[in-house]
C-alpha positions, 0 to 999 in steps of 0.5 A: 662855473669853475672848479674854485668856485665849485670847491668854495660852494661845497666847502661852504655848504656841506658840513665839514669833517674838521674845522675848515682852515682858511689856509688849506682852502687857499692852497686847494683853490690854487690847485683847482685854478691850475686844473681849470687852466689846464682844461682850457689849454691856457697853461700846460705842464712841462713836468711839474712846471706850469708853462703858457698854453695855446689858448686864451684865458677863460672868461671867469674873472678870477681865472683870467686874473690867474692866468695873467699871474703865471710866469711866462718866460723861463725859468718857469714856476713849479706847481708847488711854488705856484700853490704857495704864491697864488694861494696866499689869501686866495680863500678871502678873494673867492669869498669876496667874489661870491659876496660881490655876485650875491652868492654869499650874504651876511644876514642881519642879527636881531637885537641893538647891535644889527651886526651882520652874522656869518656869510650864508650861501643863497639858493641859486643856479651856481649853488645847484650846479656845485651841488650836482657836480659834487653828487656826481662824484666828480674826481677832482672836486671830490678829491679836493673837497675831501682833502679839506675834510668835506665829505658826502653826508653819511660818509665817515672820515675813516671810510673816505680817502684823504689827499694828504695820504697821497705820496705820488701822482699814481696814488691819485685814483679816478684821474686819467689826466697825468697833469691833473694828477700831478697838481693834485698830488702836489696840493697833497704835499703842500697841505702836509707841509702846511700842517707840519709848519702849524705843528712846529709853531704850536710846539715852539709856542708851547715850549716858550709858554713853559719857559715863561711860566718857569721863569715866573713871568 
């Protein structure tokens, strides 16, 4: 099991506090990949830049792909740049992998169309392991999941820390590794930036609609 897969399973399995946005999930998954590559020493951080480590890539296929995608020569890529580049469409990649592995299935709907419904998790050892990690309050998984609005059952959003409130590495609590804290803080910045872009586009679209109506179009 890997942190990205655990995160996707938990995010799919638990009731989200707000609608789960695929862009947010993709950024969080890209951050989770870096954290696992740091743990394996496949990569290291030089300040906030990702540099090659001294160990081979993990056996997991998607983590191996992530390791192969790092910039190996100077100037090395920052964590922020990695999140936006690697994160593009990453949630769909991980969902497809879970489906290919039989972890996600699309039940057939009754009726004439026989169209497949929304993908659902099957009972599996991976699902159980992710649930156990989530229940153990693992700080990395908890921080990333809560950033997506995924909260433990019975916990209100107002009572739970929000990664988008993180403004500095020192604000990342319960994480002893400075490199991991740096990644989590950078994910926070990216989520805030994504929210700002969406809000700006929404305002621009609303303004355009008003102009269109005013012109009688």
